[in-house]
PyMOL commands that place a pseudoatom at each C-alpha (Angstrom):
pseudoatom trace, name=CA, resn=UNK, resi=1, chain=A, elem=C, hetatm=0, pos=[-8.461, -1.034, -0.026]
pseudoatom trace, name=CA, resn=UNK, resi=2, chain=A, elem=C, hetatm=0, pos=[-7.199, 2.484, 0.407]
pseudoatom trace, name=CA, resn=UNK, resi=3, chain=A, elem=C, hetatm=0, pos=[-3.964, 4.089, 1.478]
pseudoatom trace, name=CA, resn=UNK, resi=4, chain=A, elem=C, hetatm=0, pos=[-2.191, 7.429, 1.676]
pseudoatom trace, name=CA, resn=UNK, resi=5, chain=A, elem=C, hetatm=0, pos=[-0.558, 9.814, -0.712]
pseudoatom trace, name=CA, resn=UNK, resi=6, chain=A, elem=C, hetatm=0, pos=[2.851, 11.423, -0.541]
pseudoatom trace, name=CA, resn=UNK, resi=7, chain=A, elem=C, hetatm=0, pos=[4.050, 14.656, -2.031]
pseudoatom trace, name=CA, resn=UNK, resi=8, chain=A, elem=C, hetatm=0, pos=[6.099, 17.709, -1.265]
pseudoatom trace, name=CA, resn=UNK, resi=9, chain=A, elem=C, hetatm=0, pos=[4.935, 21.262, -1.713]
pseudoatom trace, name=CA, resn=UNK, resi=10, chain=A, elem=C, hetatm=0, pos=[7.743, 21.974, -4.209]
pseudoatom trace, name=CA, resn=UNK, resi=11, chain=A, elem=C, hetatm=0, pos=[7.277, 18.848, -6.354]
pseudoatom trace, name=CA, resn=UNK, resi=12, chain=A, elem=C, hetatm=0, pos=[3.725, 17.521, -6.422]
pseudoatom trace, name=CA, resn=UNK, resi=13, chain=A, elem=C, hetatm=0, pos=[3.579, 13.859, -7.412]
pseudoatom trace, name=CA, resn=UNK, resi=14, chain=A, elem=C, hetatm=0, pos=[2.188, 13.394, -10.945]
pseudoatom trace, name=CA, resn=UNK, resi=15, chain=A, elem=C, hetatm=0, pos=[-0.001, 10.384, -11.633]
pseudoatom trace, name=CA, resn=UNK, resi=16, chain=A, elem=C, hetatm=0, pos=[-1.981, 9.098, -14.602]
pseudoatom trace, name=CA, resn=UNK, resi=17, chain=A, elem=C, hetatm=0, pos=[-5.750, 9.554, -14.662]
pseudoatom trace, name=CA, resn=UNK, resi=18, chain=A, elem=C, hetatm=0, pos=[-7.440, 6.376, -15.876]
pseudoatom trace, name=CA, resn=UNK, resi=19, chain=A, elem=C, hetatm=0, pos=[-10.696, 5.698, -17.708]
pseudoatom trace, name=CA, resn=UNK, resi=20, chain=A, elem=C, hetatm=0, pos=[-13.232, 3.188, -16.363]
pseudoatom trace, name=CA, resn=UNK, resi=21, chain=A, elem=C, hetatm=0, pos=[-11.280, 0.345, -18.022]
pseudoatom trace, name=CA, resn=UNK, resi=22, chain=A, elem=C, hetatm=0, pos=[-7.969, 1.324, -16.342]
pseudoatom trace, name=CA, resn=UNK, resi=23, chain=A, elem=C, hetatm=0, pos=[-6.531, 2.917, -19.498]
pseudoatom trace, name=CA, resn=UNK, resi=24, chain=A, elem=C, hetatm=0, pos=[-4.506, 6.167, -19.179]
pseudoatom trace, name=CA, resn=UNK, resi=25, chain=A, elem=C, hetatm=0, pos=[-6.247, 9.398, -20.164]
pseudoatom trace, name=CA, resn=UNK, resi=26, chain=A, elem=C, hetatm=0, pos=[-3.756, 12.023, -19.006]
pseudoatom trace, name=CA, resn=UNK, resi=27, chain=A, elem=C, hetatm=0, pos=[-1.420, 13.173, -16.256]
pseudoatom trace, name=CA, resn=UNK, resi=28, chain=A, elem=C, hetatm=0, pos=[-2.059, 15.524, -13.339]
pseudoatom trace, name=CA, resn=UNK, resi=29, chain=A, elem=C, hetatm=0, pos=[-0.850, 16.213, -9.799]
pseudoatom trace, name=CA, resn=UNK, resi=30, chain=A, elem=C, hetatm=0, pos=[-1.996, 13.617, -7.279]
pseudoatom trace, name=CA, resn=UNK, resi=31, chain=A, elem=C, hetatm=0, pos=[-3.622, 16.130, -4.945]
pseudoatom trace, name=CA, resn=UNK, resi=32, chain=A, elem=C, hetatm=0, pos=[-5.771, 17.435, -7.797]
pseudoatom trace, name=CA, resn=UNK, resi=33, chain=A, elem=C, hetatm=0, pos=[-6.799, 13.898, -8.819]
pseudoatom trace, name=CA, resn=UNK, resi=34, chain=A, elem=C, hetatm=0, pos=[-7.829, 13.249, -5.214]
pseudoatom trace, name=CA, resn=UNK, resi=35, chain=A, elem=C, hetatm=0, pos=[-9.659, 16.591, -4.977]
pseudoatom trace, name=CA, resn=UNK, resi=36, chain=A, elem=C, hetatm=0, pos=[-11.667, 15.788, -8.112]
pseudoatom trace, name=CA, resn=UNK, resi=37, chain=A, elem=C, hetatm=0, pos=[-12.148, 12.088, -7.297]
pseudoatom trace, name=CA, resn=UNK, resi=38, chain=A, elem=C, hetatm=0, pos=[-10.588, 10.940, -10.574]
pseudoatom trace, name=CA, resn=UNK, resi=39, chain=A, elem=C, hetatm=0, pos=[-9.571, 7.293, -11.119]
pseudoatom trace, name=CA, resn=UNK, resi=40, chain=A, elem=C, hetatm=0, pos=[-5.851, 6.526, -10.741]
pseudoatom trace, name=CA, resn=UNK, resi=41, chain=A, elem=C, hetatm=0, pos=[-3.597, 3.615, -9.709]
pseudoatom trace, name=CA, resn=UNK, resi=42, chain=A, elem=C, hetatm=0, pos=[-2.116, 2.544, -6.372]
pseudoatom trace, name=CA, resn=UNK, resi=43, chain=A, elem=C, hetatm=0, pos=[-0.168, -0.425, -5.052]
pseudoatom trace, name=CA, resn=UNK, resi=44, chain=A, elem=C, hetatm=0, pos=[-0.111, -2.316, -1.775]
pseudoatom trace, name=CA, resn=UNK, resi=45, chain=A, elem=C, hetatm=0, pos=[2.777, -4.639, -0.923]
pseudoatom trace, name=CA, resn=UNK, resi=46, chain=A, elem=C, hetatm=0, pos=[3.044, -7.318, 1.742]
pseudoatom trace, name=CA, resn=UNK, resi=47, chain=A, elem=C, hetatm=0, pos=[6.424, -8.307, 3.127]
pseudoatom trace, name=CA, resn=UNK, resi=48, chain=A, elem=C, hetatm=0, pos=[6.989, -11.549, 5.067]
pseudoatom trace, name=CA, resn=UNK, resi=49, chain=A, elem=C, hetatm=0, pos=[9.746, -12.894, 7.296]
pseudoatom trace, name=CA, resn=UNK, resi=50, chain=A, elem=C, hetatm=0, pos=[11.176, -16.441, 7.127]
pseudoatom trace, name=CA, resn=UNK, resi=51, chain=A, elem=C, hetatm=0, pos=[8.433, -17.640, 9.480]
pseudoatom trace, name=CA, resn=UNK, resi=52, chain=A, elem=C, hetatm=0, pos=[5.637, -16.408, 7.205]
pseudoatom trace, name=CA, resn=UNK, resi=53, chain=A, elem=C, hetatm=0, pos=[4.676, -13.488, 9.449]
pseudoatom trace, name=CA, resn=UNK, resi=54, chain=A, elem=C, hetatm=0, pos=[3.459, -10.359, 7.631]
pseudoatom trace, name=CA, resn=UNK, resi=55, chain=A, elem=C, hetatm=0, pos=[5.084, -6.996, 8.293]
pseudoatom trace, name=CA, resn=UNK, resi=56, chain=A, elem=C, hetatm=0, pos=[2.730, -4.174, 9.221]
pseudoatom trace, name=CA, resn=UNK, resi=57, chain=A, elem=C, hetatm=0, pos=[3.712, -0.532, 9.191]
pseudoatom trace, name=CA, resn=UNK, resi=58, chain=A, elem=C, hetatm=0, pos=[2.306, 2.144, 11.451]
pseudoatom trace, name=CA, resn=UNK, resi=59, chain=A, elem=C, hetatm=0, pos=[1.609, 5.200, 9.354]
pseudoatom trace, name=CA, resn=UNK, resi=60, chain=A, elem=C, hetatm=0, pos=[3.222, 8.492, 10.298]
pseudoatom trace, name=CA, resn=UNK, resi=61, chain=A, elem=C, hetatm=0, pos=[1.031, 10.981, 12.171]
pseudoatom trace, name=CA, resn=UNK, resi=62, chain=A, elem=C, hetatm=0, pos=[1.829, 13.493, 9.387]
pseudoatom trace, name=CA, resn=UNK, resi=63, chain=A, elem=C, hetatm=0, pos=[-0.143, 11.450, 6.813]
pseudoatom trace, name=CA, resn=UNK, resi=64, chain=A, elem=C, hetatm=0, pos=[-3.307, 13.129, 5.572]
pseudoatom trace, name=CA, resn=UNK, resi=65, chain=A, elem=C, hetatm=0, pos=[-5.182, 9.821, 5.334]
pseudoatom trace, name=CA, resn=UNK, resi=66, chain=A, elem=C, hetatm=0, pos=[-5.344, 7.343, 8.253]
pseudoatom trace, name=CA, resn=UNK, resi=67, chain=A, elem=C, hetatm=0, pos=[-2.485, 8.904, 10.279]
pseudoatom trace, name=CA, resn=UNK, resi=68, chain=A, elem=C, hetatm=0, pos=[-1.089, 6.670, 13.013]
pseudoatom trace, name=CA, resn=UNK, resi=69, chain=A, elem=C, hetatm=0, pos=[-2.991, 3.578, 11.879]
pseudoatom trace, name=CA, resn=UNK, resi=70, chain=A, elem=C, hetatm=0, pos=[-1.469, 0.165, 11.148]
pseudoatom trace, name=CA, resn=UNK, resi=71, chain=A, elem=C, hetatm=0, pos=[-1.327, -0.656, 7.435]
pseudoatom trace, name=CA, resn=UNK, resi=72, chain=A, elem=C, hetatm=0, pos=[0.041, -3.228, 5.019]
pseudoatom trace, name=CA, resn=UNK, resi=73, chain=A, elem=C, hetatm=0, pos=[3.833, -3.364, 4.632]
pseudoatom trace, name=CA, resn=UNK, resi=74, chain=A, elem=C, hetatm=0, pos=[4.212, -0.671, 1.938]
pseudoatom trace, name=CA, resn=UNK, resi=75, chain=A, elem=C, hetatm=0, pos=[1.635, 1.380, 0.030]
pseudoatom trace, name=CA, resn=UNK, resi=76, chain=A, elem=C, hetatm=0, pos=[1.610, 4.173, -2.510]
pseudoatom trace, name=CA, resn=UNK, resi=77, chain=A, elem=C, hetatm=0, pos=[0.555, 5.582, -5.836]
pseudoatom trace, name=CA, resn=UNK, resi=78, chain=A, elem=C, hetatm=0, pos=[1.786, 4.594, -9.275]
pseudoatom trace, name=CA, resn=UNK, resi=79, chain=A, elem=C, hetatm=0, pos=[3.558, 7.630, -10.732]
pseudoatom trace, name=CA, resn=UNK, resi=80, chain=A, elem=C, hetatm=0, pos=[3.016, 8.779, -14.311]
pseudoatom trace, name=CA, resn=UNK, resi=81, chain=A, elem=C, hetatm=0, pos=[4.910, 6.467, -16.677]
pseudoatom trace, name=CA, resn=UNK, resi=82, chain=A, elem=C, hetatm=0, pos=[5.667, 3.922, -13.937]
pseudoatom trace, name=CA, resn=UNK, resi=83, chain=A, elem=C, hetatm=0, pos=[4.593, 0.268, -13.916]
pseudoatom trace, name=CA, resn=UNK, resi=84, chain=A, elem=C, hetatm=0, pos=[2.659, -1.183, -11.013]
pseudoatom trace, name=CA, resn=UNK, resi=85, chain=A, elem=C, hetatm=0, pos=[5.589, -3.511, -10.255]
pseudoatom trace, name=CA, resn=UNK, resi=86, chain=A, elem=C, hetatm=0, pos=[8.007, -0.589, -10.396]
pseudoatom trace, name=CA, resn=UNK, resi=87, chain=A, elem=C, hetatm=0, pos=[5.831, 1.393, -7.987]
pseudoatom trace, name=CA, resn=UNK, resi=88, chain=A, elem=C, hetatm=0, pos=[5.607, -1.557, -5.572]
pseudoatom trace, name=CA, resn=UNK, resi=89, chain=A, elem=C, hetatm=0, pos=[9.398, -2.049, -5.547]
pseudoatom trace, name=CA, resn=UNK, resi=90, chain=A, elem=C, hetatm=0, pos=[9.946, 1.723, -5.142]
pseudoatom trace, name=CA, resn=UNK, resi=91, chain=A, elem=C, hetatm=0, pos=[7.530, 1.903, -2.195]
pseudoatom trace, name=CA, resn=UNK, resi=92, chain=A, elem=C, hetatm=0, pos=[9.312, -0.974, -0.418]
pseudoatom trace, name=CA, resn=UNK, resi=93, chain=A, elem=C, hetatm=0, pos=[12.589, 0.927, -0.746]
pseudoatom trace, name=CA, resn=UNK, resi=94, chain=A, elem=C, hetatm=0, pos=[11.144, 4.348, 0.155]
pseudoatom trace, name=CA, resn=UNK, resi=95, chain=A, elem=C, hetatm=0, pos=[9.115, 3.238, 3.160]
pseudoatom trace, name=CA, resn=UNK, resi=96, chain=A, elem=C, hetatm=0, pos=[11.017, 0.246, 4.571]
pseudoatom trace, name=CA, resn=UNK, resi=97, chain=A, elem=C, hetatm=0, pos=[14.469, 0.486, 2.923]
pseudoatom trace, name=CA, resn=UNK, resi=98, chain=A, elem=C, hetatm=0, pos=[14.365, -3.086, 1.626]
pseudoatom trace, name=CA, resn=UNK, resi=99, chain=A, elem=C, hetatm=0, pos=[14.617, -4.564, -1.868]
pseudoatom trace, name=CA, resn=UNK, resi=100, chain=A, elem=C, hetatm=0, pos=[12.662, -7.470, -3.310]
pseudoatom trace, name=CA, resn=UNK, resi=101, chain=A, elem=C, hetatm=0, pos=[13.763, -9.627, -6.226]
pseudoatom trace, name=CA, resn=UNK, resi=102, chain=A, elem=C, hetatm=0, pos=[10.217, -10.493, -7.262]
pseudoatom trace, name=CA, resn=UNK, resi=103, chain=A, elem=C, hetatm=0, pos=[6.561, -9.747, -6.637]
pseudoatom trace, name=CA, resn=UNK, resi=104, chain=A, elem=C, hetatm=0, pos=[3.542, -12.046, -6.711]
pseudoatom trace, name=CA, resn=UNK, resi=105, chain=A, elem=C, hetatm=0, pos=[0.295, -10.471, -7.893]
pseudoatom trace, name=CA, resn=UNK, resi=106, chain=A, elem=C, hetatm=0, pos=[-2.439, -11.380, -5.400]
pseudoatom trace, name=CA, resn=UNK, resi=107, chain=A, elem=C, hetatm=0, pos=[-5.420, -9.331, -6.562]
pseudoatom trace, name=CA, resn=UNK, resi=108, chain=A, elem=C, hetatm=0, pos=[-6.577, -6.204, -8.328]
pseudoatom trace, name=CA, resn=UNK, resi=109, chain=A, elem=C, hetatm=0, pos=[-9.514, -4.076, -7.229]
pseudoatom trace, name=CA, resn=UNK, resi=110, chain=A, elem=C, hetatm=0, pos=[-11.295, -1.745, -9.642]
pseudoatom trace, name=CA, resn=UNK, resi=111, chain=A, elem=C, hetatm=0, pos=[-11.615, 1.939, -8.830]
pseudoatom trace, name=CA, resn=UNK, resi=112, chain=A, elem=C, hetatm=0, pos=[-14.740, 2.663, -6.791]
pseudoatom trace, name=CA, resn=UNK, resi=113, chain=A, elem=C, hetatm=0, pos=[-15.841, 4.909, -3.928]
pseudoatom trace, name=CA, resn=UNK, resi=114, chain=A, elem=C, hetatm=0, pos=[-14.486, 2.401, -1.361]
pseudoatom trace, name=CA, resn=UNK, resi=115, chain=A, elem=C, hetatm=0, pos=[-10.973, 2.632, -2.865]
pseudoatom trace, name=CA, resn=UNK, resi=116, chain=A, elem=C, hetatm=0, pos=[-11.223, 6.424, -3.168]
pseudoatom trace, name=CA, resn=UNK, resi=117, chain=A, elem=C, hetatm=0, pos=[-11.295, 5.941, -6.968]
pseudoatom trace, name=CA, resn=UNK, resi=118, chain=A, elem=C, hetatm=0, pos=[-8.031, 4.027, -7.063]
pseudoatom trace, name=CA, resn=UNK, resi=119, chain=A, elem=C, hetatm=0, pos=[-7.330, 0.940, -9.175]
pseudoatom trace, name=CA, resn=UNK, resi=120, chain=A, elem=C, hetatm=0, pos=[-5.552, -1.035, -6.428]
pseudoatom trace, name=CA, resn=UNK, resi=121, chain=A, elem=C, hetatm=0, pos=[-3.015, -3.806, -7.059]
pseudoatom trace, name=CA, resn=UNK, resi=122, chain=A, elem=C, hetatm=0, pos=[-1.947, -6.026, -4.141]
pseudoatom trace, name=CA, resn=UNK, resi=123, chain=A, elem=C, hetatm=0, pos=[1.436, -7.795, -4.261]
pseudoatom trace, name=CA, resn=UNK, resi=124, chain=A, elem=C, hetatm=0, pos=[3.438, -10.103, -2.015]
pseudoatom trace, name=CA, resn=UNK, resi=125, chain=A, elem=C, hetatm=0, pos=[7.194, -9.426, -2.050]
pseudoatom trace, name=CA, resn=UNK, resi=126, chain=A, elem=C, hetatm=0, pos=[9.737, -12.264, -2.375]
pseudoatom trace, name=CA, resn=UNK, resi=127, chain=A, elem=C, hetatm=0, pos=[13.509, -12.479, -2.329]
pseudoatom trace, name=CA, resn=UNK, resi=128, chain=A, elem=C, hetatm=0, pos=[13.736, -9.589, 0.113]
pseudoatom trace, name=CA, resn=UNK, resi=129, chain=A, elem=C, hetatm=0, pos=[17.185, -8.211, 0.866]
pseudoatom trace, name=CA, resn=UNK, resi=130, chain=A, elem=C, hetatm=0, pos=[17.607, -6.426, 4.189]
pseudoatom trace, name=CA, resn=UNK, resi=131, chain=A, elem=C, hetatm=0, pos=[15.530, -6.022, 7.325]
pseudoatom trace, name=CA, resn=UNK, resi=132, chain=A, elem=C, hetatm=0, pos=[12.766, -3.397, 7.346]
pseudoatom trace, name=CA, resn=UNK, resi=133, chain=A, elem=C, hetatm=0, pos=[14.074, -0.047, 8.589]
pseudoatom trace, name=CA, resn=UNK, resi=134, chain=A, elem=C, hetatm=0, pos=[11.088, 2.324, 8.520]
pseudoatom trace, name=CA, resn=UNK, resi=135, chain=A, elem=C, hetatm=0, pos=[11.658, 5.727, 6.907]
pseudoatom trace, name=CA, resn=UNK, resi=136, chain=A, elem=C, hetatm=0, pos=[10.498, 8.162, 9.642]
pseudoatom trace, name=CA, resn=UNK, resi=137, chain=A, elem=C, hetatm=0, pos=[9.047, 10.527, 7.007]
pseudoatom trace, name=CA, resn=UNK, resi=138, chain=A, elem=C, hetatm=0, pos=[6.634, 7.768, 6.009]
pseudoatom trace, name=CA, resn=UNK, resi=139, chain=A, elem=C, hetatm=0, pos=[6.360, 5.214, 8.789]
pseudoatom trace, name=CA, resn=UNK, resi=140, chain=A, elem=C, hetatm=0, pos=[6.361, 5.527, 12.604]
pseudoatom trace, name=CA, resn=UNK, resi=141, chain=A, elem=C, hetatm=0, pos=[6.913, 1.892, 13.451]
pseudoatom trace, name=CA, resn=UNK, resi=142, chain=A, elem=C, hetatm=0, pos=[6.573, -1.643, 12.163]
pseudoatom trace, name=CA, resn=UNK, resi=143, chain=A, elem=C, hetatm=0, pos=[6.252, -5.239, 13.320]
pseudoatom trace, name=CA, resn=UNK, resi=144, chain=A, elem=C, hetatm=0, pos=[5.783, -8.773, 12.054]
pseudoatom trace, name=CA, resn=UNK, resi=145, chain=A, elem=C, hetatm=0, pos=[2.589, -10.611, 13.014]
pseudoatom trace, name=CA, resn=UNK, resi=146, chain=A, elem=C, hetatm=0, pos=[1.511, -14.208, 12.598]
pseudoatom trace, name=CA, resn=UNK, resi=147, chain=A, elem=C, hetatm=0, pos=[-2.035, -15.183, 11.651]
pseudoatom trace, name=CA, resn=UNK, resi=148, chain=A, elem=C, hetatm=0, pos=[-3.301, -15.418, 15.259]
pseudoatom trace, name=CA, resn=UNK, resi=149, chain=A, elem=C, hetatm=0, pos=[-1.783, -12.069, 16.257]
pseudoatom trace, name=CA, resn=UNK, resi=150, chain=A, elem=C, hetatm=0, pos=[-3.283, -10.308, 13.240]
pseudoatom trace, name=CA, resn=UNK, resi=151, chain=A, elem=C, hetatm=0, pos=[-6.651, -11.976, 13.806]
pseudoatom trace, name=CA, resn=UNK, resi=152, chain=A, elem=C, hetatm=0, pos=[-6.605, -10.603, 17.358]
pseudoatom trace, name=CA, resn=UNK, resi=153, chain=A, elem=C, hetatm=0, pos=[-5.753, -7.105, 16.109]
pseudoatom trace, name=CA, resn=UNK, resi=154, chain=A, elem=C, hetatm=0, pos=[-8.570, -7.244, 13.531]
pseudoatom trace, name=CA, resn=UNK, resi=155, chain=A, elem=C, hetatm=0, pos=[-11.047, -8.434, 16.164]
pseudoatom trace, name=CA, resn=UNK, resi=156, chain=A, elem=C, hetatm=0, pos=[-10.060, -6.103, 18.997]
pseudoatom trace, name=CA, resn=UNK, resi=157, chain=A, elem=C, hetatm=0, pos=[-8.458, -3.000, 17.479]
pseudoatom trace, name=CA, resn=UNK, resi=158, chain=A, elem=C, hetatm=0, pos=[-10.102, -2.537, 14.070]
pseudoatom trace, name=CA, resn=UNK, resi=159, chain=A, elem=C, hetatm=0, pos=[-10.302, 1.250, 14.550]
pseudoatom trace, name=CA, resn=UNK, resi=160, chain=A, elem=C, hetatm=0, pos=[-6.474, 1.325, 14.687]
pseudoatom trace, name=CA, resn=UNK, resi=161, chain=A, elem=C, hetatm=0, pos=[-6.149, -0.335, 11.251]
pseudoatom trace, name=CA, resn=UNK, resi=162, chain=A, elem=C, hetatm=0, pos=[-6.509, 1.022, 7.720]
pseudoatom trace, name=CA, resn=UNK, resi=163, chain=A, elem=C, hetatm=0, pos=[-9.443, -0.152, 5.607]
pseudoatom trace, name=CA, resn=UNK, resi=164, chain=A, elem=C, hetatm=0, pos=[-6.915, -1.665, 3.156]
pseudoatom trace, name=CA, resn=UNK, resi=165, chain=A, elem=C, hetatm=0, pos=[-5.465, -3.907, 5.852]
pseudoatom trace, name=CA, resn=UNK, resi=166, chain=A, elem=C, hetatm=0, pos=[-8.920, -5.034, 6.974]
pseudoatom trace, name=CA, resn=UNK, resi=167, chain=A, elem=C, hetatm=0, pos=[-10.019, -5.664, 3.361]
pseudoatom trace, name=CA, resn=UNK, resi=168, chain=A, elem=C, hetatm=0, pos=[-6.878, -7.724, 2.628]
pseudoatom trace, name=CA, resn=UNK, resi=169, chain=A, elem=C, hetatm=0, pos=[-7.571, -9.804, 5.762]
pseudoatom trace, name=CA, resn=UNK, resi=170, chain=A, elem=C, hetatm=0, pos=[-11.262, -10.263, 4.986]
pseudoatom trace, name=CA, resn=UNK, resi=171, chain=A, elem=C, hetatm=0, pos=[-10.437, -11.172, 1.373]
pseudoatom trace, name=CA, resn=UNK, resi=172, chain=A, elem=C, hetatm=0, pos=[-8.122, -13.928, 2.599]
pseudoatom trace, name=CA, resn=UNK, resi=173, chain=A, elem=C, hetatm=0, pos=[-5.063, -12.452, 0.849]
pseudoatom trace, name=CA, resn=UNK, resi=174, chain=A, elem=C, hetatm=0, pos=[-2.610, -11.870, 3.706]
pseudoatom trace, name=CA, resn=UNK, resi=175, chain=A, elem=C, hetatm=0, pos=[-1.717, -15.497, 4.429]
pseudoatom trace, name=CA, resn=UNK, resi=176, chain=A, elem=C, hetatm=0, pos=[-2.918, -16.933, 1.101]
pseudoatom trace, name=CA, resn=UNK, resi=177, chain=A, elem=C, hetatm=0, pos=[0.553, -18.021, -0.065]
pseudoatom trace, name=CA, resn=UNK, resi=178, chain=A, elem=C, hetatm=0, pos=[1.010, -20.419, 2.861]
pseudoatom trace, name=CA, resn=UNK, resi=179, chain=A, elem=C, hetatm=0, pos=[-2.381, -22.140, 2.476]
for i in range(1, 179): cmd.bond("trace and resi %d" % i, "trace and resi %d" % (i + 1))
show_as sticks, trace
zoom trace
């Protein structure tokens, strides 16, 4: 499960570097952590409508990783000194301009080559206020999909999806709360 990173040239995003047991070792700019392949934390958040459909975002073409691909609702890195829950709520607001009153932890994945050395935490958002309004700096488009629609996308258009989205589907996490 992997996603993108965000930063501006003037203010590089600082994140915590973790040891192999997910304990903080120090702080450095995100781009340097990525360049060196050092373990750090990220979050993925899934947003649902009243009908249980999951919201997918289409990543901006300006993203350095998986530009233009469909991804989970909101994704991002945990900033230095920030909690995973805080990062997940911040990403929902930054990317989709919605607020959630609570998060359900669905799974955690240890840092490894497949996650680009990120300790990934996957949440489902609940008590959402507002309709998704994608931030054009982050997200090109978005849509809600039911299980059959997403299954069709996974089967027919896998190359248009991020590995994180495919991994969440294959792990059975996307519609796990309704089962």
